[in-house]
C-alpha positions as CSV (number, residue, x, y, z in Angstrom):
1,N,110.6,228.7,161.6
2,T,110.2,225.9,164.1
3,I,112.6,225.1,166.9
4,E,112.2,221.6,168.2
5,F,113.1,220.5,171.7
6,T,113.6,216.8,171.7
7,G,115.0,214.6,174.4
8,T,114.4,212.3,177.4
9,L,111.6,212.9,179.8
10,H,112.8,215.1,182.8
11,T,115.8,216.5,180.9
12,T,116.5,220.2,180.1
13,V,117.1,221.2,176.5
14,V,118.6,224.5,175.6
15,K,118.4,225.9,172.1
16,Q,120.1,229.0,170.7
17,V,118.5,231.4,168.2
18,R,121.2,233.2,166.2
19,L,120.4,236.8,165.1
20,K,122.5,238.6,162.6
21,N,122.8,242.4,162.3
22,P,123.8,243.3,158.7
23,S,123.3,247.1,159.4
24,S,125.8,249.7,160.5
25,N,123.8,250.5,163.7
26,N,123.1,248.6,166.9
27,L,119.9,246.4,167.0
28,V,118.1,245.6,170.3
29,Y,115.5,242.9,170.5
30,N,113.1,242.0,173.4
31,A,112.1,238.4,173.5
32,I,108.6,237.3,174.6
33,L,107.2,233.8,175.1
34,V,103.5,233.3,174.4
35,G,101.1,230.5,173.9
36,R,99.5,227.5,175.6
37,D,102.7,226.2,177.2
38,A,104.8,229.4,177.3
39,G,105.3,229.0,181.1
40,N,107.3,225.8,180.5
41,F,109.9,227.6,178.3
42,S,112.3,230.2,179.7
43,L,114.9,232.7,178.6
44,P,117.8,231.9,181.1
45,K,120.1,234.7,179.8
46,G,117.4,237.3,179.9
47,S,114.9,238.6,177.4
48,T,116.9,241.4,175.9
49,V,119.7,241.0,173.3
50,T,121.8,243.8,171.8
51,I,123.5,243.1,168.5
52,S,126.5,245.2,167.4
53,P,126.8,246.4,163.8
54,M,127.8,243.6,161.4
55,K,127.8,241.1,164.3
56,Q,125.5,238.4,165.6
57,G,123.8,237.8,168.9
58,F,122.1,234.9,170.5
59,V,118.9,234.3,172.5
60,N,118.9,231.1,174.6
61,V,115.6,229.3,175.1
62,E,115.4,226.6,177.7
63,F,112.8,223.8,178.1
64,T,112.5,221.0,180.7
65,I,110.6,218.1,179.4
66,R,108.1,217.3,182.3
67,F,105.2,215.7,180.4
68,L,104.7,213.2,177.7
69,H,102.4,215.4,175.7
70,P,104.0,217.8,173.2
71,A,104.4,221.4,174.4
72,E,103.9,224.4,172.1
73,A,104.7,228.1,172.4
74,V,105.8,231.0,170.3
75,L,109.0,233.1,170.7
76,I,108.5,236.7,169.5
77,L,111.5,239.0,169.1
78,I,110.5,242.6,168.9
79,S,113.0,245.2,167.9
80,N,113.5,248.4,169.9
81,K,114.2,251.5,167.9
82,V,117.9,252.5,168.4
83,D,119.6,255.3,166.5
84,G,116.5,255.5,164.3
85,V,117.0,251.9,163.1
86,D,114.1,249.4,163.7
87,G,114.7,245.7,163.0
88,A,112.0,243.3,161.7
89,T,109.8,241.5,164.3
90,L,110.7,237.8,164.2
91,T,108.6,234.8,165.4
92,F,109.6,231.2,166.0
93,S,107.4,228.3,166.8
94,L,108.6,226.2,169.8
95,K,107.6,222.5,170.0
96,S,108.7,219.7,172.2
97,E,108.8,215.9,171.7
98,V,109.7,213.1,174.2
99,K,112.1,210.7,172.4
100,N,112.9,208.5,175.4
101,I,111.8,207.7,178.9
102,E,114.4,206.8,181.5
103,P,113.3,205.7,185.0
104,I,114.2,208.1,187.8
105,D,114.5,205.4,190.4
106,M,113.8,201.7,190.8
107,V,112.2,200.0,193.8
108,K,112.5,196.3,194.5
109,C,109.7,194.6,196.3
110,K,109.3,191.1,197.7
111,S,105.9,189.6,198.5
112,P,104.3,186.2,198.2
113,C,102.4,185.5,195.0
114,Y,99.7,183.6,196.8
115,E,98.6,183.0,200.4
116,L,95.8,180.6,201.5
């Protein structure tokens, strides 16, 4: 699965990964970001999520678009064994794309075009 972070240069994009727990026991996942640009992605609400039985949980992934080149990383969700139940390890590909460039500031300059 690929999660795409698209937006304007210098903006922050937050995506949510929804995790469902179909079992009758709690599931606990630890999130890890790895890869070439993993340092540009973050987990603002922490790297651990606990999902109650028959419920769903969310992992937020945040990315600030700082460069024109695409950023790539991998989100790995590793289950902790709780009550003898071990969930599957999940992986997601994270990719960014700049869709628009807005100027941060504009500067007006006045100068002669030609001087003898």
